[in-house]
C-alpha positions in Angstrom: 0.0 0.0 0.0 2.8 2.5 0.8 4.4 1.7 -2.5 1.2 2.6 -4.3 1.0 5.8 -2.4 4.4 6.8 -3.4 3.6 6.5 -7.1 0.1 7.9 -6.7 -1.8 4.8 -7.8 -5.1 4.7 -6.0 -6.3 1.4 -4.5 -9.4 0.1 -2.7 -9.5 -3.0 -0.3 -12.7 -5.1 -0.4 -14.3 -7.5 1.9 -13.4 -11.2 1.5 -16.8 -12.1 3.0 -18.7 -10.4 0.2 -21.5 -12.1 -1.7 -21.6 -12.0 -5.5 -24.3 -9.3 -5.2 -22.2 -7.1 -2.9 -19.1 -7.7 -5.1 -20.8 -6.6 -8.2 -22.1 -3.5 -6.5 -18.7 -2.6 -5.2 -17.0 -3.4 -8.6 -19.4 -1.2 -10.5 -18.7 1.8 -8.1 -14.9 1.4 -7.7 -14.2 0.4 -11.4 -10.8 -1.2 -10.7 -8.4 -1.8 -13.6 -6.6 -4.6 -11.8 -7.7 -7.0 -9.1 -5.5 -8.9 -6.6 -7.4 -11.8 -5.0 -6.8 -14.9 -2.8 -7.3 -18.2 -4.6 -10.6 -18.9 -2.9 -11.9 -15.6 -4.2 -10.7 -16.0 -7.8 -14.2 -17.2 -9.1 -15.7 -14.0 -7.7 -13.0 -11.8 -9.1 -13.6 -13.3 -12.6 -17.1 -11.9 -12.6 -15.7 -8.4 -12.6 -15.5 -8.2 -16.4 -11.7 -7.6 -16.4 -9.6 -9.8 -18.7 -7.9 -12.7 -17.0 -4.4 -11.1 -17.4 -5.6 -8.2 -15.2 -6.5 -10.5 -12.3 -3.6 -11.6 -10.1 -3.3 -14.1 -7.2 -2.0 -12.9 -3.8 -0.7 -16.4 -3.1 -0.5 -19.8 -4.8 -0.7 -20.4 -8.5 -3.5 -20.9 -11.0 -3.2 -21.5 -14.7 -3.9 -18.3 -16.7 -3.3 -16.0 -13.8 -0.1 -14.4 -12.6 0.7 -14.5 -8.9 2.1 -11.7 -6.8 5.4 -13.7 -6.3 5.7 -14.2 -10.0 5.3 -10.5 -10.6 8.1 -9.7 -8.2 10.3 -12.4 -9.6 9.7 -11.3 -13.1 10.5 -7.7 -12.2 13.8 -8.7 -10.5 14.9 -10.9 -13.5 14.1 -8.3 -16.2 15.6 -5.4 -14.3 12.5 -3.3 -14.8 13.1 0.4 -14.1 12.0 1.7 -10.8 9.1 4.1 -11.0 10.0 7.4 -9.5 8.1 9.2 -6.7 5.2 11.1 -8.3 4.1 14.5 -7.3 0.7 14.7 -5.5 -1.4 17.7 -4.6 -3.8 17.9 -1.6 -6.7 16.7 -3.8 -4.9 13.9 -5.6 -6.8 10.6 -4.9 -4.8 8.4 -2.7 -7.1 5.4 -1.9 -10.7 4.4 -1.5 -12.6 2.4 1.0 -16.2 1.3 1.5 -18.4 2.8 4.1 -20.1 0.4 6.5 -23.4 0.6 4.7 -25.6 0.7 7.8 -27.9 3.0 6.1 -28.1 1.2 2.7 -25.6 -0.2 0.3 -22.0 0.7 1.0 -20.6 3.8 -0.7 -17.0 4.3 -1.8 -15.2 7.0 0.1 -12.4 8.8 -1.6 -9.4 9.9 0.5 -6.8 12.2 -0.8 -3.0 12.6 -0.3 -3.8 15.9 1.5 -6.0 14.0 4.0 -3.2 11.6 4.7 -0.6 14.4 5.2 -2.9 16.4 7.6 -3.9 13.2 9.5 -0.2 12.4 10.1 0.4 16.0 11.5 -2.7 15.7 13.7 -1.7 12.3 15.1 1.8 13.6 15.9 0.4 16.6 17.7 -2.0 14.5 19.7 0.7 12.0 20.6 2.9 14.8 21.8 0.1 16.0 24.2 -0.4 12.4 25.4 3.4 12.0 26.1 3.3 14.9 28.5 1.1 12.9 30.9 1.7 9.3 30.0 4.9 7.7 28.8 4.5 5.2 26.0 4.8 1.6 27.4 8.0 -0.2 26.5 7.5 -2.6 23.7 8.1 -6.3 23.7 10.9 -6.3 20.9 14.6 -5.8 21.4 14.2 -2.3 19.9 11.4 -1.5 22.4 8.8 -1.3 19.6 5.1 -2.0 20.2 3.6 -5.2 18.8 0.1 -4.4 17.4 -2.3 -7.2 16.9 -4.5 -6.2 14.0 -7.8 -8.2 14.3 -10.0 -5.6 12.5 -10.3 -6.4 8.8 -8.0 -4.5 6.4 -11.0 -3.6 4.2 -12.4 -1.6 7.1 -11.2 1.9 7.4 -9.8 1.3 10.9 -7.7 -1.7 9.8 -6.5 0.1 6.7 -5.5 3.2 8.6 -3.6 1.3 11.3 -1.3 0.0 8.4 -1.1 3.3 6.5 -0.3 5.4 9.5 2.0 2.8 11.2 5.2 4.8 10.3 3.9 7.7 12.5 4.2 5.5 15.6 6.3 2.5 14.4 5.2 -1.0 15.6 5.4 -4.5 14.5 2.0 -5.6 13.2 0.7 -9.1 13.6 -2.3 -9.7 11.4 -5.1 -12.1 12.2 -6.4 -13.1 8.7 -9.8 -14.1 10.1 -11.3 -13.7 13.5 -11.0 -16.8 15.7 -11.1 -16.3 19.4 -8.9 -19.3 20.2 -6.2 -18.1 17.8 -6.6 -14.6 19.3 -5.9 -15.9 22.8 -3.1 -18.3 21.7 -1.2 -15.6 19.8 -1.1 -12.9 22.5 1.5 -14.7 24.6 3.1 -16.3 21.6 4.0 -12.9 20.0 3.9 -10.9 23.3 1.2 -8.6 21.9 1.3 -5.1 23.3 -1.7 -3.4 21.8 -4.8 -4.0 19.7 -8.2 -2.4 18.9 -11.4 -4.4 19.1 -15.1 -3.8 18.4 -17.8 -4.4 21.1 -19.2 -7.6 19.5 -15.7 -9.2 19.8 -15.3 -8.0 23.3 -18.6 -9.8 24.1 -17.2 -13.0 22.8 -13.9 -12.6 24.6 -15.3 -12.0 28.1 -17.8 -14.9 27.9 -15.2 -17.4 26.5 -14.2 -20.1 29.0 -10.5 -19.5 28.3 -10.6 -15.8 29.0 -9.7 -15.8 32.7 -7.1 -18.6 32.4 -5.1 -17.2 29.3 -1.9 -15.3 29.8 -2.7 -11.8 28.6 -0.2 -10.0 30.7 1.9 -8.6 27.8 -1.0 -6.4 26.6 -0.7 -2.7 27.8 -3.1 -0.8 25.5 -6.6 -1.7 24.3 -8.9 0.4 22.1 -12.5 0.0 21.1 -14.2 1.4 18.0 -17.2 1.1 15.6 -19.9 1.1 18.3 -20.7 2.2 21.9 -18.9 0.0 24.6 -21.1 -0.3 27.8 -19.0 0.6 30.9 -19.7 -2.8 32.5 -18.5 -4.7 29.5 -15.3 -2.6 29.6 -14.8 -3.5 33.2 -15.3 -7.2 32.5 -12.6 -7.0 29.8 -10.1 -5.3 32.1 -10.4 -8.2 34.6 -8.4 -10.5 32.2 -5.8 -7.8 31.3 -3.8 -7.0 34.4 -1.5 -4.4 32.8 -4.3 -2.4 31.0 -5.6 0.6 33.0 -8.6 1.4 30.8 -10.2 0.7 27.4 -9.6 3.7 25.1 -12.5 4.8 23.0 -13.7 7.7 20.9 -15.7 8.8 17.9 -14.9 8.9 14.2 -16.3 8.3 10.7 -15.0 7.1 7.4 -15.8 10.4 5.6 -13.4 12.2 8.0 -10.5 9.9 7.3 -9.6 9.6 11.0 -10.8 10.0 14.5 -12.9 13.1 15.5 -12.6 12.8 19.2 -10.9 10.5 21.8 -11.4 10.1 25.6 -8.6 12.0 27.2 -6.0 10.6 29.7 -5.9 12.2 33.1 -3.9 15.4 33.2 -4.1 16.2 29.5 -4.4 19.9 28.4 -3.0 21.0 31.8 -5.8 19.0 33.6 -8.6 20.8 31.7 -9.6 17.7 29.8 -12.0 15.6 31.8 -13.0 12.0 31.0 -16.7 12.2 31.7 -19.1 9.2 31.9 -20.8 8.6 28.5 -18.5 11.0 26.7 -16.7 10.1 23.4 -14.0 12.6 24.4 -12.3 15.7 23.3 -11.7 16.9 19.8 -8.5 16.2 17.9 -6.3 19.2 16.9 -7.7 21.1 13.9 -11.2 19.5 14.1 -14.2 21.8 14.2 -17.7 20.6 15.1 -21.2 22.1 15.4 -24.5 20.7 16.5 -27.4 21.6 14.3 -31.1 21.6 14.9 -33.5 20.2 12.3 -34.3 23.8 11.2 -30.6 24.4 10.5 -29.9 26.6 13.5 -27.2 25.9 16.0 -28.1 23.9 19.1 -27.1 25.2 22.6 -25.1 23.5 25.3 -26.5 20.1 26.4 -29.0 20.2 23.5 -29.0 17.2 21.1 -28.7 17.8 17.4 -27.0 16.5 14.3 -23.2 16.6 14.4 -21.4 18.4 11.6 -17.6 18.1 11.4 -15.0 20.1 9.5 -11.3 19.9 9.1 -8.4 19.2 6.7 -9.2 15.5 6.7 -12.6 15.7 5.2 -12.5 13.3 2.3 -13.2 14.1 -1.3 -16.7 12.6 -1.3 -18.2 9.4 -2.7 -17.1 7.9 -6.0 -19.8 7.7 -8.7 -22.5 9.0 -6.2 -23.0 12.7 -6.7 -26.3 12.8 -4.9 -25.0 11.2 -1.7 -21.9 13.5 -1.9 -24.1 16.6 -2.1 -26.2 15.4 0.8 -23.3 14.5 3.1 -20.6 17.0 2.2 -22.1 20.5 2.7 -20.0 23.7 2.4 -16.9 22.0 3.8 -18.8 20.2 6.6 -19.6 16.5 6.8 -23.1 15.7 8.0 -22.6 12.7 10.2 -26.3 11.7 10.7 -25.4 11.1 14.4 -27.3 12.9 17.2 -24.7 14.5 19.6 -24.7 17.0 22.3 -21.8 19.2 23.6 -21.8 19.7 27.4 -21.5 23.0 29.2 -17.7 22.8 29.2 -17.8 23.1 25.4 -15.1 20.6 24.8 -16.8 17.2 25.4 -19.0 15.3 22.9 -21.8 13.0 24.2 -23.6 10.5 22.0 -27.4 10.4 21.9 -28.5 8.0 19.2 -32.0 9.4 19.3 -33.8 11.9 21.6 -33.8 9.0 24.0 -30.3 7.6 24.1 -30.2 3.9 23.1 -26.9 3.6 24.8 -28.2 4.7 28.2 -31.1 2.2 28.0 -28.8 -0.6 26.8 -26.3 0.1 29.6 -29.2 -0.1 32.1 -30.4 -3.4 30.8 -26.9 -4.9 30.8 -26.4 -3.7 34.4 -29.3 -5.9 35.7 -27.8 -7.6 38.9 -29.1 -11.0 37.8 -27.1 -10.8 34.5 -30.0 -12.0 32.5 -28.7 -10.9 29.1 -25.3 -10.9 27.3 -26.2 -8.5 24.4 -28.8 -5.9 23.6 -29.8 -3.3 21.1 -32.3 -0.5 21.6 -34.0 1.5 18.8 -37.0 3.7 18.2 -40.1 2.1 16.6 -43.5 3.3 15.6 -46.3 3.3 18.2 -46.2 6.8 19.7 -48.9 9.3 19.9 -48.2 10.6 16.4 -47.2 9.0 13.2 -43.6 10.3 13.4 -43.0 9.7 17.1 -40.8 6.7 17.9 -40.8 4.8 21.2 -38.0 2.6 22.6 -37.9 -1.1 21.9 -35.2 -3.6 23.1 -33.9 -6.7 21.4 -31.9 -8.9 23.9 -29.9 -12.0 23.8 -30.3 -14.2 26.9 -27.5 -15.4 29.2 -27.6 -18.9 30.5 -29.1 -17.5 33.7 -31.8 -15.7 31.7 -32.6 -18.8 29.6 -32.9 -20.9 32.8 -35.3 -18.3 34.2 -37.6 -18.3 31.1 -38.5 -15.6 28.6 -41.7 -14.3 30.3 -39.9 -13.8 33.7 -36.9 -12.2 32.1 -39.0 -9.6 30.3 -40.9 -8.8 33.4 -37.7 -8.2 35.5 -36.0 -6.2 32.8 -39.1 -3.9 32.4 -39.3 -3.5 36.2 -35.5 -2.7 36.3 -35.8 0.0 33.6 -38.8 1.6 35.2 -37.1 1.7 38.5 -34.0 3.4 37.2 -35.0 5.5 34.2 -37.5 8.3 33.5 -40.9 7.4 32.1 -40.1 8.6 28.6 -37.2 6.1 28.5 -39.3 3.1 29.4 -39.6 0.3 26.8 -43.0 1.1 25.5 -42.1 -0.6 22.2 -41.6 -3.9 24.1 -38.8 -6.3 24.5 -38.0 -9.1 22.0 -35.7 -12.0 22.7 -33.5 -13.0 19.8 -30.6 -15.4 19.2 -28.2 -12.7 18.1 -28.0 -9.0 17.5 -27.3 -8.4 13.8 -24.0 -6.6 13.2 -21.9 -5.6 10.2 -18.6 -7.3 9.6 -16.9 -4.4 11.5 -19.1 -4.8 14.6 -21.6 -2.1 14.1 -25.1 -2.9 15.4 -27.5 -2.9 12.5 -30.4 -1.3 14.3 -32.0 -0.5 10.9 -32.4 -4.3 10.3 -34.1 -4.9 13.6 -36.4 -1.9 13.1 -37.3 -2.8 9.5 -38.2 -6.4 10.5 -40.3 -5.2 13.4 -42.2 -2.6 11.3 -42.8 -5.2 8.5 -44.3 -7.6 11.1 -46.5 -4.9 12.5 -47.8 -3.9 9.0 -48.6 -7.6 8.3 -50.6 -7.8 11.6 -52.5 -4.7 10.9 -53.8 -6.2 7.6 -55.3 -9.2 9.4 
């Protein structure tokens, strides 16, 4: 990837889990001129419409297709001339990646060389501020370099960026090709892993795995979490197994902004002015501007929820081959995130509020039930309010073994009573509680609330016709 950046050849990683339908959609948007694929994905790559000599194998061999190793060997033997570094402007396309697609089919985000350059400077400035209050942990290599366990897919913006920006804070990267919790636990002591970033769905799996509390995880010093909200009690459960990790780092970011927008601060940062407040996604990165906008376009006040707009030098170029979505999302230099956020009275802390009633608050309350009746939950607004556009809270829950033993009816009764005891009336689950086998999530761990809501609304419409 770094070689392609040097010669200004754009690239785009794609999910190895894609269906033919998803691949065809992605291929039509990205319009690649060459494809590099694993042998198992060769049949899918051949549906791209590219001639066979433009489809290469990343490993192994197959008749009629050149492998990556064969390309390198051929170049070495023929003495092919080295391509010089090519000039790039701030708007030169560097690479592309697919958005998560939680609000429809994925879109292709275009990042520029200017985005990369500015992100590097911002990361360096932020790391300088951190170093004033927290010395980086000594790595587990002879050179003292960190060993980063990359378990997030490389086709996801987070995984891609951890590789691209690795030279900013050099580390040895160990890549897990496909998520497997046993391989994950085995390789931490094997490679003396120092740091990694997870998503909440993987953390759920880890803390409930029988080997979690017996595995040697002492080499790990830094853990991050991204993609979705991490309930505080789940964070606490994770820290039990990692004796040398003080806290799970979290924040807020989006693909269209190239990088993180805000991160939870460490104690003492900004001369002690930065406070890590419960429920907060943190303080803004250097050079990042935000505003909270009401539905009528006016600016919201302190502690008032509204849509988050972000602006800065890392705003990407837009969506490839989707002018309509670009116009709707990228407005006068600002990125419309679609997320409801509020800024507290200190003016430097963002707090997430998924709807007017925060799903995260209700989810945390349900997970905190003392009987530990559930292991996963998602809350979203559904129809059923006093007006056609009013939404009321509904919860989808996955039972724990204790909950399953108790029975669905009793679990729902206890959860409702618990919520009504701890939360205001307007946060009660008037939309009901549904017990499910699993909460649907994207490959990157984002909860697909849209899927749950659509299935519920479809079922309600069918019942209304009876």
